[in-house]
C-alpha positions, 0 to 999 in steps of 0.5 A: 178886362175886369173879372165879374163878381159872383153876385154882381152884374157881368163886367163889374170889377171885384174889389181889389184886396188891400196890399199885405206887405207881409205877404210881399216879403216885407218885415215890420220895422218897429220903434218906440217913441215918435216912429211907433206913433206914426208907423209901423214902417216896413223893411226888406233886404235889397242887395247889400242894404234895405228898402223901407216903406209904409202903408198910408193910413187914415191917421196920416191924412191932412185936412185935404184927405191926402198924406200929410207932407210931414209924414212923408218927410218923417219917412224920408229922414228915417229911411235915409238915416237907416240906410246911412247908419247901416253904410256907416258901420252902425255908428251913432249919427244925427241928421243936420240937413234935410231937404224934401220936394213934394211931386204928387199927393199920396192917397190913404191906402197907398204903399209908399216906398223909399229908395235910398242912396249914399251919394258921398261920405266924408270922415264925418258926414254922409250925403244921401238922396232918396225917392219916395215912390208908390209903385213906379210913381215918384211922390217926393224926392229928399236929399240930406246930410247926416253927421257921424257922432262919437260913440257914447 
């Protein structure tokens, strides 16, 4: 049953406070360049790796008022890339293929998490998969391939 507000009529729900990633144990992952423009992204230790997330803001919306698909693609690319980078001993790499399937719209104000997995590794390629979720709701899936590059 909703909690009554002190000033409102009985039975009215209090306005929910916005989700605070820092209070929930997430750390900001900042980067210069393009990610600096669309971020911040968030990260949190999980087992041997990290989870990645972002808070959908007004700057992320498209003409329909939901999060732009390109933002979800950018987030999937960076999240899988970072997961791949840690799994590949922090060697230089580049995305060579990225496939994203949009399943449900993301609303401004929602917190989107990436659950990334290394599917297979060869000497020069790493195959990745990810689910982008809002709570338990899957909003997109992604698959990609990263190529290990020579160190500069």
